TORPANU-597353 format. One record per residue (C-alpha): y negated, x, z negated; residue number from 1. Coordinates in Angstrom, 2 decimals, decimal comma, padded with zeros to 5 digits. Layout:
<rs>
{yy = Y xx = X zz = Z k = NUM}
...
</rs>
This chain:
<rs>
{yy = -014,47 xx = -015,62 zz = 037,12 k = 1}
{yy = -013,58 xx = -013,82 zz = 040,08 k = 2}
{yy = -016,76 xx = -011,53 zz = 039,73 k = 3}
{yy = -015,67 xx = -010,79 zz = 036,17 k = 4}
{yy = -012,11 xx = -009,69 zz = 036,99 k = 5}
{yy = -013,60 xx = -007,79 zz = 040,16 k = 6}
{yy = -015,93 xx = -005,95 zz = 037,66 k = 7}
{yy = -012,81 xx = -005,47 zz = 035,24 k = 8}
{yy = -010,27 xx = -004,14 zz = 038,03 k = 9}
{yy = -011,85 xx = -000,89 zz = 038,71 k = 10}
{yy = -012,09 xx = -000,05 zz = 035,06 k = 11}
{yy = -008,31 xx = -000,85 zz = 034,47 k = 12}
{yy = -007,43 xx = 001,19 zz = 037,50 k = 13}
{yy = -009,30 xx = 004,18 zz = 036,29 k = 14}
{yy = -007,70 xx = 004,07 zz = 033,02 k = 15}
{yy = -011,08 xx = 002,95 zz = 031,19 k = 16}
{yy = -011,53 xx = 000,68 zz = 028,39 k = 17}
{yy = -013,37 xx = -002,67 zz = 028,44 k = 18}
{yy = -013,05 xx = -006,11 zz = 026,43 k = 19}
{yy = -013,43 xx = -009,57 zz = 027,57 k = 20}
{yy = -014,98 xx = -011,62 zz = 025,07 k = 21}
{yy = -014,51 xx = -015,46 zz = 025,68 k = 22}
{yy = -015,94 xx = -018,02 zz = 023,28 k = 23}
{yy = -013,13 xx = -020,29 zz = 022,47 k = 24}
{yy = -014,83 xx = -022,46 zz = 019,51 k = 25}
{yy = -018,48 xx = -023,58 zz = 018,94 k = 26}
{yy = -021,55 xx = -023,41 zz = 020,97 k = 27}
{yy = -020,96 xx = -022,02 zz = 024,59 k = 28}
{yy = -017,27 xx = -022,65 zz = 024,72 k = 29}
{yy = -015,53 xx = -020,99 zz = 027,83 k = 30}
{yy = -018,37 xx = -018,48 zz = 028,28 k = 31}
{yy = -016,95 xx = -014,86 zz = 029,08 k = 32}
{yy = -018,78 xx = -011,55 zz = 028,77 k = 33}
{yy = -017,10 xx = -008,21 zz = 029,85 k = 34}
{yy = -018,20 xx = -005,27 zz = 027,85 k = 35}
{yy = -017,54 xx = -001,67 zz = 029,15 k = 36}
{yy = -016,94 xx = 001,35 zz = 026,78 k = 37}
{yy = -020,44 xx = 002,46 zz = 027,40 k = 38}
{yy = -021,63 xx = -000,80 zz = 026,33 k = 39}
{yy = -022,74 xx = -002,11 zz = 029,75 k = 40}
{yy = -021,74 xx = -005,82 zz = 030,53 k = 41}
{yy = -020,83 xx = -008,29 zz = 033,23 k = 42}
{yy = -020,56 xx = -011,87 zz = 033,19 k = 43}
{yy = -022,61 xx = -014,72 zz = 032,10 k = 44}
{yy = -021,51 xx = -015,00 zz = 028,39 k = 45}
{yy = -024,10 xx = -014,86 zz = 025,57 k = 46}
{yy = -025,67 xx = -011,38 zz = 025,40 k = 47}
{yy = -025,07 xx = -011,12 zz = 021,66 k = 48}
{yy = -021,23 xx = -010,91 zz = 022,05 k = 49}
{yy = -021,52 xx = -007,44 zz = 023,16 k = 50}
{yy = -022,19 xx = -006,46 zz = 019,54 k = 51}
{yy = -018,42 xx = -007,37 zz = 019,07 k = 52}
{yy = -017,18 xx = -004,90 zz = 021,50 k = 53}
{yy = -017,27 xx = -001,64 zz = 019,47 k = 54}
{yy = -014,97 xx = -002,74 zz = 016,78 k = 55}
{yy = -012,79 xx = -004,60 zz = 019,27 k = 56}
{yy = -012,15 xx = -001,64 zz = 021,33 k = 57}
{yy = -011,28 xx = 000,47 zz = 018,24 k = 58}
{yy = -008,73 xx = -002,27 zz = 017,38 k = 59}
{yy = -007,25 xx = -002,04 zz = 020,84 k = 60}
{yy = -005,41 xx = -005,25 zz = 021,12 k = 61}
{yy = -006,11 xx = -008,94 zz = 021,59 k = 62}
{yy = -007,52 xx = -010,75 zz = 018,72 k = 63}
{yy = -009,78 xx = -013,58 zz = 017,51 k = 64}
{yy = -013,09 xx = -012,81 zz = 015,86 k = 65}
{yy = -015,49 xx = -015,15 zz = 013,95 k = 66}
{yy = -019,21 xx = -014,92 zz = 014,86 k = 67}
{yy = -021,39 xx = -017,10 zz = 013,11 k = 68}
{yy = -020,41 xx = -020,70 zz = 014,23 k = 69}
{yy = -018,53 xx = -019,17 zz = 017,23 k = 70}
{yy = -014,87 xx = -018,27 zz = 017,30 k = 71}
{yy = -014,44 xx = -015,61 zz = 020,05 k = 72}
{yy = -011,26 xx = -014,17 zz = 021,62 k = 73}
{yy = -011,37 xx = -010,35 zz = 022,25 k = 74}
{yy = -009,14 xx = -009,65 zz = 025,17 k = 75}
{yy = -008,88 xx = -005,57 zz = 025,17 k = 76}
{yy = -007,96 xx = -003,71 zz = 028,07 k = 77}
{yy = -007,26 xx = 000,22 zz = 028,18 k = 78}
{yy = -004,37 xx = 002,85 zz = 028,17 k = 79}
{yy = -002,39 xx = 003,57 zz = 025,18 k = 80}
{yy = -004,23 xx = 004,94 zz = 021,94 k = 81}
{yy = -004,13 xx = 008,86 zz = 021,89 k = 82}
{yy = -003,25 xx = 011,19 zz = 018,83 k = 83}
{yy = -004,97 xx = 014,33 zz = 018,89 k = 84}
{yy = -003,38 xx = 016,97 zz = 016,30 k = 85}
{yy = -005,12 xx = 020,29 zz = 015,94 k = 86}
{yy = -002,56 xx = 022,71 zz = 014,33 k = 87}
{yy = 000,74 xx = 023,14 zz = 015,60 k = 88}
{yy = 002,73 xx = 023,07 zz = 012,28 k = 89}
{yy = 005,86 xx = 021,04 zz = 011,47 k = 90}
{yy = 003,96 xx = 017,91 zz = 010,70 k = 91}
{yy = 002,44 xx = 017,96 zz = 013,90 k = 92}
{yy = 005,72 xx = 017,54 zz = 015,78 k = 93}
{yy = 006,89 xx = 015,00 zz = 013,19 k = 94}
{yy = 003,63 xx = 012,95 zz = 013,86 k = 95}
{yy = 004,10 xx = 013,11 zz = 017,58 k = 96}
{yy = 007,89 xx = 012,17 zz = 017,47 k = 97}
{yy = 006,72 xx = 009,05 zz = 015,36 k = 98}
{yy = 003,73 xx = 008,21 zz = 017,19 k = 99}
{yy = 005,68 xx = 008,09 zz = 020,58 k = 100}
{yy = 007,81 xx = 005,50 zz = 019,26 k = 101}
{yy = 004,59 xx = 003,41 zz = 019,00 k = 102}
{yy = 003,86 xx = 004,14 zz = 022,82 k = 103}
{yy = 001,00 xx = 006,54 zz = 021,84 k = 104}
{yy = -000,08 xx = 009,45 zz = 023,95 k = 105}
{yy = 000,22 xx = 012,44 zz = 021,83 k = 106}
{yy = -001,64 xx = 016,00 zz = 022,12 k = 107}
{yy = -001,17 xx = 019,03 zz = 020,01 k = 108}
{yy = -003,83 xx = 021,78 zz = 020,06 k = 109}
{yy = -003,81 xx = 025,05 zz = 018,37 k = 110}
{yy = -005,61 xx = 028,64 zz = 019,14 k = 111}
{yy = -002,35 xx = 030,55 zz = 018,29 k = 112}
{yy = -000,29 xx = 030,51 zz = 021,11 k = 113}
{yy = 002,64 xx = 031,76 zz = 018,97 k = 114}
{yy = 002,61 xx = 028,28 zz = 017,37 k = 115}
{yy = 001,77 xx = 026,03 zz = 020,23 k = 116}
{yy = 005,14 xx = 026,35 zz = 021,89 k = 117}
{yy = 007,01 xx = 023,62 zz = 023,82 k = 118}
{yy = 010,02 xx = 024,78 zz = 021,41 k = 119}
{yy = 008,29 xx = 024,02 zz = 018,25 k = 120}
{yy = 006,30 xx = 020,76 zz = 019,62 k = 121}
{yy = 008,88 xx = 019,13 zz = 021,91 k = 122}
{yy = 007,63 xx = 015,72 zz = 021,15 k = 123}
{yy = 003,89 xx = 016,26 zz = 022,22 k = 124}
{yy = 003,09 xx = 014,82 zz = 025,69 k = 125}
{yy = 000,49 xx = 017,61 zz = 025,89 k = 126}
{yy = 000,33 xx = 021,03 zz = 024,45 k = 127}
{yy = -003,05 xx = 023,01 zz = 024,52 k = 128}
{yy = -003,58 xx = 026,43 zz = 023,55 k = 129}
{yy = -007,25 xx = 026,18 zz = 023,09 k = 130}
{yy = -009,95 xx = 026,79 zz = 020,22 k = 131}
{yy = -011,63 xx = 023,70 zz = 018,61 k = 132}
{yy = -014,39 xx = 023,33 zz = 021,12 k = 133}
{yy = -012,21 xx = 023,68 zz = 024,19 k = 134}
{yy = -009,75 xx = 021,09 zz = 022,91 k = 135}
{yy = -012,23 xx = 018,60 zz = 022,31 k = 136}
{yy = -014,05 xx = 019,10 zz = 025,57 k = 137}
{yy = -010,86 xx = 018,87 zz = 027,35 k = 138}
{yy = -009,49 xx = 015,85 zz = 025,58 k = 139}
{yy = -012,90 xx = 013,93 zz = 025,33 k = 140}
{yy = -011,94 xx = 011,84 zz = 022,32 k = 141}
{yy = -012,77 xx = 008,14 zz = 022,79 k = 142}
{yy = -012,65 xx = 004,78 zz = 020,67 k = 143}
{yy = -009,01 xx = 004,85 zz = 021,52 k = 144}
{yy = -008,46 xx = 008,29 zz = 020,11 k = 145}
{yy = -007,23 xx = 009,52 zz = 016,49 k = 146}
{yy = -007,80 xx = 012,84 zz = 015,37 k = 147}
{yy = -005,74 xx = 014,50 zz = 012,64 k = 148}
{yy = -006,76 xx = 018,28 zz = 011,30 k = 149}
{yy = -003,71 xx = 020,22 zz = 009,82 k = 150}
{yy = -004,63 xx = 024,00 zz = 010,01 k = 151}
{yy = -006,04 xx = 024,45 zz = 006,42 k = 152}
{yy = -008,10 xx = 027,35 zz = 007,93 k = 153}
{yy = -011,94 xx = 026,77 zz = 008,33 k = 154}
{yy = -012,28 xx = 028,76 zz = 011,51 k = 155}
{yy = -010,33 xx = 025,91 zz = 012,98 k = 156}
{yy = -010,97 xx = 023,04 zz = 010,66 k = 157}
{yy = -014,82 xx = 023,10 zz = 010,37 k = 158}
{yy = -015,67 xx = 023,16 zz = 014,03 k = 159}
{yy = -012,98 xx = 020,73 zz = 014,89 k = 160}
{yy = -014,25 xx = 018,14 zz = 012,14 k = 161}
{yy = -017,70 xx = 018,63 zz = 013,24 k = 162}
{yy = -016,99 xx = 018,03 zz = 016,92 k = 163}
{yy = -014,85 xx = 015,18 zz = 016,27 k = 164}
{yy = -017,53 xx = 013,72 zz = 013,90 k = 165}
{yy = -019,92 xx = 013,75 zz = 016,82 k = 166}
{yy = -017,71 xx = 011,78 zz = 019,22 k = 167}
{yy = -016,22 xx = 008,42 zz = 019,47 k = 168}
{yy = -012,89 xx = 008,85 zz = 017,83 k = 169}
{yy = -012,07 xx = 005,55 zz = 015,60 k = 170}
{yy = -010,21 xx = 008,01 zz = 013,13 k = 171}
{yy = -010,72 xx = 011,60 zz = 011,95 k = 172}
{yy = -008,45 xx = 012,83 zz = 009,23 k = 173}
{yy = -007,60 xx = 016,26 zz = 007,46 k = 174}
{yy = -004,99 xx = 017,59 zz = 005,26 k = 175}
{yy = -006,10 xx = 019,34 zz = 002,15 k = 176}
{yy = -006,38 xx = 018,85 zz = -001,59 k = 177}
{yy = -009,24 xx = 016,90 zz = -003,02 k = 178}
{yy = -010,79 xx = 020,09 zz = -004,23 k = 179}
{yy = -010,67 xx = 021,63 zz = -000,63 k = 180}
{yy = -011,89 xx = 018,38 zz = 000,77 k = 181}
{yy = -015,08 xx = 018,65 zz = -001,36 k = 182}
{yy = -015,58 xx = 022,44 zz = -000,50 k = 183}
{yy = -015,37 xx = 021,61 zz = 003,14 k = 184}
{yy = -017,58 xx = 018,83 zz = 002,92 k = 185}
{yy = -020,13 xx = 020,98 zz = 001,22 k = 186}
{yy = -019,84 xx = 023,63 zz = 004,22 k = 187}
{yy = -020,20 xx = 021,01 zz = 006,90 k = 188}
{yy = -023,37 xx = 019,66 zz = 005,08 k = 189}
{yy = -024,94 xx = 023,12 zz = 004,98 k = 190}
{yy = -023,99 xx = 023,35 zz = 008,68 k = 191}
{yy = -026,07 xx = 020,21 zz = 009,28 k = 192}
{yy = -023,37 xx = 017,37 zz = 009,73 k = 193}
{yy = -025,20 xx = 014,09 zz = 008,40 k = 194}
{yy = -023,65 xx = 012,93 zz = 005,32 k = 195}
{yy = -022,86 xx = 009,32 zz = 006,87 k = 196}
{yy = -020,56 xx = 011,10 zz = 009,40 k = 197}
{yy = -018,72 xx = 012,91 zz = 006,79 k = 198}
{yy = -017,89 xx = 009,78 zz = 005,18 k = 199}
{yy = -015,65 xx = 009,02 zz = 008,29 k = 200}
{yy = -013,28 xx = 011,86 zz = 007,28 k = 201}
{yy = -010,19 xx = 010,55 zz = 005,79 k = 202}
{yy = -009,30 xx = 013,33 zz = 003,57 k = 203}
{yy = -006,65 xx = 013,87 zz = 002,11 k = 204}
{yy = -005,35 xx = 011,95 zz = 005,30 k = 205}
{yy = -002,70 xx = 009,32 zz = 004,81 k = 206}
{yy = -001,60 xx = 006,43 zz = 002,30 k = 207}
{yy = -000,22 xx = 007,10 zz = -001,08 k = 208}
{yy = 003,49 xx = 006,55 zz = -000,32 k = 209}
{yy = 004,62 xx = 009,82 zz = -002,55 k = 210}
{yy = 005,31 xx = 011,73 zz = 000,91 k = 211}
{yy = 006,75 xx = 015,24 zz = 000,34 k = 212}
{yy = 008,33 xx = 016,47 zz = 003,59 k = 213}
{yy = 006,57 xx = 016,78 zz = 006,89 k = 214}
{yy = 008,23 xx = 013,79 zz = 008,19 k = 215}
{yy = 007,20 xx = 011,56 zz = 005,14 k = 216}
{yy = 003,59 xx = 013,00 zz = 005,45 k = 217}
{yy = 003,57 xx = 012,07 zz = 009,05 k = 218}
{yy = 004,61 xx = 008,69 zz = 008,27 k = 219}
{yy = 001,76 xx = 008,39 zz = 005,50 k = 220}
{yy = -000,83 xx = 009,51 zz = 007,96 k = 221}
{yy = 000,23 xx = 007,31 zz = 010,75 k = 222}
{yy = 000,49 xx = 004,36 zz = 008,41 k = 223}
{yy = -003,12 xx = 004,99 zz = 007,56 k = 224}
{yy = -004,41 xx = 005,36 zz = 011,19 k = 225}
{yy = -002,65 xx = 001,95 zz = 011,88 k = 226}
{yy = -004,42 xx = 000,32 zz = 009,09 k = 227}
{yy = -007,64 xx = 001,70 zz = 010,05 k = 228}
{yy = -007,22 xx = 000,71 zz = 013,79 k = 229}
{yy = -006,33 xx = -002,90 zz = 012,65 k = 230}
{yy = -009,07 xx = -003,35 zz = 010,19 k = 231}
{yy = -006,73 xx = -003,31 zz = 007,09 k = 232}
{yy = -006,53 xx = -001,54 zz = 003,84 k = 233}
{yy = -003,05 xx = -000,37 zz = 003,98 k = 234}
{yy = -002,24 xx = -001,70 zz = 000,42 k = 235}
{yy = 001,25 xx = -003,75 zz = -000,24 k = 236}
{yy = 001,98 xx = -006,96 zz = 001,81 k = 237}
{yy = 002,76 xx = -008,85 zz = -001,40 k = 238}
{yy = -000,87 xx = -008,04 zz = -002,89 k = 239}
{yy = -002,55 xx = -008,96 zz = 000,59 k = 240}
{yy = -004,19 xx = -012,40 zz = 001,46 k = 241}
{yy = -004,23 xx = -011,50 zz = 004,97 k = 242}
{yy = -001,60 xx = -012,38 zz = 007,82 k = 243}
{yy = 001,33 xx = -010,31 zz = 007,55 k = 244}
{yy = 001,43 xx = -009,70 zz = 011,27 k = 245}
{yy = -001,58 xx = -008,70 zz = 013,49 k = 246}
{yy = -002,36 xx = -011,53 zz = 015,90 k = 247}
{yy = -000,39 xx = -011,17 zz = 019,37 k = 248}
{yy = -002,45 xx = -010,70 zz = 022,33 k = 249}
{yy = -003,08 xx = -013,67 zz = 024,39 k = 250}
{yy = -004,57 xx = -013,57 zz = 027,92 k = 251}
{yy = -007,09 xx = -016,38 zz = 028,30 k = 252}
</rs>
């Protein structure tokens, strides 16, 4: 046990992500395996527990998982989730204001310095005046990062989406009509982005809430991001057969 936490401590201190997987029922009860974000492991738990790690890290909170005849508790460690918004428009400020209420770290990037100002984006934790490739390089999206593209401009949208899809972000969304989404998908296909990667784009981004204003649109998009992160469909609770609330984190 001591060795496992000795391996975990530097990860947490460096602001990295990892998950400790503990068998709580079935064969090997009590066995533990630590899995780092890069897939490396520590501990004596069954090696096949590591296959549970990517989804557990995306979910970002403690929860139980059924793996064949085993029940496994995933204890997730890492910094707060991050929201990267490309396009310093009104909806970006609304997104940051609402995401901060959730405890998320918010980043707004835009190559247009006249838009990416602190006066327009007071709620952003970070404000970057950078082109898409530069923004992605500086932010380095990981499995705890959600990305939204809001510019409606191909010279920004296309490179940002292509770069985001090549990374580890758990959510990639884009504004735009269904017609524009299809057109943009075709252009990205022609540019060599694999079709299975394009299927990761949530576009039009958000849940069907009837949103109209920037604040309502932001709420719709954040609701979809939360649903994706929790592995939910985002429908009405009265129609769901799952638990109403996500399982609370428990340290084991």
